[in-house]
N, C-alpha and C positions, 0 to 999 in steps of 0.2 A: 701389703699396702699398695694401693694403686698409685703409680708414679707417672701417669700420663695426664694430658689435658682432657677435660670432660666438658661437653656442652649439654646442659640439662634443660629440657624444654618443658616449661610449665603449662600444664593443661588448663588450669584455672585462669591463668593470665590470658591465654588465647580466648577463652570464653568471655572473660571480662571485657577484653578489647573489642570483641564482636558486639557486645552489649552497648558499648560506647557508640559504635557505628549506628546501631538501631535507635539509640537515643537521639542522635543528630538527624537521622534520616528515617523516621518511623514509617513513612508511607512507601518507601522505595524498596524495590527488589535489590538483593545484594549479590554482586558478582565478586567472588572472593579471589584475590590474586594469589596464586600459588606457583607462579613461574619461578625459575631458578631454584628448584627444589624447595619451594615454600620459603623463598628469601633466605635460603641457607639453613632452614630449621628442620629439613627432611620431611618429605611428604608423609611418611608413615608415622610421624610423631606429632602431626597437627590435626588429629582426629576431630576435635571440636569445630575446627574451621570447615573440614570436609562435610561433616554431618549437618551443619547448620546453614550452609550456603544455599542460595537458590541456583547459582551456576558457579563453576570453578573455571578460572582463566589461566592459561599457560601461553608461553611465547611461541612454541613450535611443536612439530608433530612428535618428536622423540619424547618431549615432556608429556604430551597427551597419552602416549603409549604407556609410560611409567605410571601415570595417574590412573589410567583405566584399570590397571591391575588391582587397585584398592578401593575403587568407588564406582557406583553406577550413576552418579550425578551427571547432568549435562556438562560438557566441557567446551569452553569458548577458546578457539584457536586464534590468538591475537594477530599472528602474522598472515593468517589465511592460508591458501594453497596456491602453488605456482606450477603444478604439473598434474596430468591425469592421475598419475600414481599417487601423489599426495592427496588429491581429491578423493580417491577411492579409500585411502587409508583413513581420512577424516570421516567419511561416511560410515566405514566399518566400526570406527570408535565412537560413533554417535556424537560427533563434534558439531558445534555451531561454528561457522567460519566468518571471520571478518573479511570484507572486500574493501581494500584501501587503494587499489591501483587499477587503472583501466585495462591492463593486460589480463586481469583476473575475470573480467566481465564475460567474455566469450566462453572461457573455460567453465565457469559456473552455469552459464545459460544452456550448456549442452549436456547437463546432467540427465541421468535416466532414473534416478530415485530421489525421494524428497530430501530437502536440505533447509535448515534454518540458517539465515545469514544476517550479519550485522554490517551495515554500511557505515564506513568511517569517513568523515569529512575533515579536510584540512582547513582549520579556521585561523591559521597563522603560525603554528609551530613549524610547519614545512619539513616534517619528517615523514610520516605516513598520512595518507588521506586523499580522498577524491576532491577535485575542484567542484564548485557549485554546479557547473555544466555537466561534469561527469556524473555527479550525484543524480541530477535530473534524468540523465540518460539511463542510469541504472534503474531508477524507479520505473521508467516506461518499459524497459526491457524485461525486468524481473516481475513486474506486476501482471504481465501477460503470460507468465510461465507458471502453470499450476503446481509444479514440483518445488517451486521456490517460495519459502515463507520469509518475509522480511521481519525479523524479530525485533530489531532495535536500530536506531540511528545514533551514532556516537561521534565524539570528538575528544581531543585531549588538550588540557591546559599546558602551556609552556612555563608559566610563572606563578602557579597557584600557591607555591610555598613562600611567595612574597605578597603579603596581604594587599598592599596598596599599589601593586604594579599595574600601570594603565592597560597592559596587554590583556589582563584578566577580563576587564569590561569589554574590550574590543572583541575578544574571541567569543565571549558570551553573547554579545549582540549579533555577531556574524552567524553564530549557530542558530540563534532564535529567528533570524531573518530567513535563513536558508531552509530550515525545517518547519514542520507544523505539528501541532499537538495531537493530531490524529494517530501519529506513530509513537511507540515507546522511544524515549530519548535518554541518553546517558552522557554525562560530561564530567561528573565529580569523581576525582581521585581522593586520596586521604586528605590532602591539604584543603581541597575545595569542600569536602564534607564538613570539615571543622570550621571553615571561615567564609564560605560563599553559599549561604543557604538558598539563594535564588537559582543555583546551578544544580540542585539535587535532582530535578526532573523525576523520571520514573524508575531509573536504575542507577545505583551507585557502584563504584569500583574501588573499594578500599584495598590498600596494599600495606605500606609500611606501618600504619597505625595498628593493624591487626597483630603485629609482632611486638608492639609496645614501644616503638620509637616514634617520636614526634617529627612531623615533616617541617616543623618550625624550629627556631633557635631556642625556644623554651618549651616546657611541657606542663601546661596547666590544664590538661585534658584528662587527668587521672589515668593515663595509659600505663599498663603494667608490663615491665620487660618480660618477654616470653623465653628468651635464651639467656641462661647464666653460664658464662664461660669461666672455668676455674682450672687451676693446676696446682700441684703440690710444691712446697719448698723442698729442694733436694740438697741444698748446701747452705751453711751459715758461716760467714767470715767476719772477723774483726779487722777493720782497716784503721791505720794511723793517719794523721793529717798528712796530706800530700800523696797518699797511695791512690793509684788509678784502678779502674775496673773496666773491662771490656775492650773490644777492638778499637784501635786508634787512640787508646788512652785519652779519650775526649772528656772524661769525667774524673775528677779527683776529689777526695774527701778534704773538707776544710777544717775538720777536727776528727778526733777518734769517733768512729761510728760502726754500726753493724750492717752488713749487707746480706740480704737473703737472695739466693739464686732460685728462680722459679722455672719449672720444666715446661716452658712454652716459648715459642719464638715465631719468626716469620714463616717457618716451615709448617706451622700450625694455623697460620692466618692472622697471627697478631701483627699489627702494622709495623713494618720496619722503620717507618718515619715518625713513630711516636717519640716525642721530645722528652727531656728530663723534667718537664712540668706535668707529665701524665701520671695520674694517681692509680694506685693498685690497692685493693681492699684486703687487708689481712687481719684476722681476728677482730673484725668490726672497726678497725682503724685504717685511715687512708695514709699511704706512704707514696713516695715518688720514685719513678724510674731513675736508675743511675747508669749512665753510659748507653752505648748502642744496643739495640735489639739484635740478638744473634739468631741463627736459624732455629736453634733448639732451646734457647735460654734467654731470660731477662734477669737483670740485677735490680734489686729494689733497696733503697736506703731506708732502713727501719729504725735508725737512731739507737735508742736504748730499749726498744720494745722487746718483750719476751716472746720468742717463737720457738718452734721445734721442727726438726725434719719431719716432713709429712703433713704439716699444717697446710690448710687450703688457702690459696690466694685467689681472690675473685678479680678477674680482669675486666668484666662488665656484666651487667644484668642484675644489679641490685639497686634498690631505691637510693642507696648512698653513692652508687657508681653506675651511671647509665651509659649505654653504648654511645649515645650522642656526645658525652663528655670526652670519651677516648677518641672519637672521630675528630672532635674539635682540636684536640692536642696533637693530632696526627695529620692535620691538613687534608682531611677527607670527610666522607659522609657516612652515616650509620649504615646505609644500604650496602656500601662496599665492604664494611667490616663483617656484617651479618652473612652476606653471600660468599665471603672469602674464607670462611673457616674451612680448613683442609680436611681431607679424608683421614689424616693421621689422628685427628681428635675423635674421642669416643662420644657418640650421641646417645643420650638416654632420656626416657620420659620421666617427668617430675610432676608433682602435685599442681 
């Protein structure tokens, strides 16, 4: 009997979620976000995303090296390069490079072999991106260099997950003003793909939606969870009214009840701040956490439900219990939970 936590990655869900991207952006090329080990899903277990992407995007050079071991697809390096050594590594890996800072311009301009670059403009998020003036300088510098091909112009929304945020329109208009439609352009992340059709342009950059989590507070987009996190019941106890469970004795039974102990905790990436309103799915029924999350275990109040040692508890990744729900009850976001599943958890491919 397997008594450890397991993350099962659904291949059909990944394919379905990619089809949702293509339904909303049928004319656009797709840059598939697989940074942070495919949002915690493991690069070697997201084959449908790797095979069906136009380009794959990672954050930095070490991620590109890991990805190049398993695919020949073009890789977009979102951080760009900051030294000659990194530039050579990027060229050797057949990466496209984002240029987002003026310090990168001279470095790129001195290349001795061909390179595809993406110019990133800061339209108001003020994290990464060239100013309008720096962008114009880049265009004039790079357009005279026969080794440099400007593949795409991009920017990034700060508030696309808030549909009516005024910054969305401000950024969109700034991008439209600075760029022109002779170039490939890209602005839409998952939230914008689903809610800002005018921002689709030529290239879209889906991330969280590919993994089946909604960037919004609701999910009416038929996205399917790609990761199911589960763990077995390792102990069952009957508690009397007034009995406590867990560290700090912060939870006590208000009547006789049954507690199931599940073999997962914050050492596996289950959120320590999950409250006692957080549901857990056992034998197709939802039950609530009891007491504090430990490093290796959680307790669940199952009332008078019939369970057995070894029964599977689903922590998230079912239509009845989505990761967004657990994130909400833990004061965080789905991104953090998915990327935070630890190396102690066993990862397997599922249907």
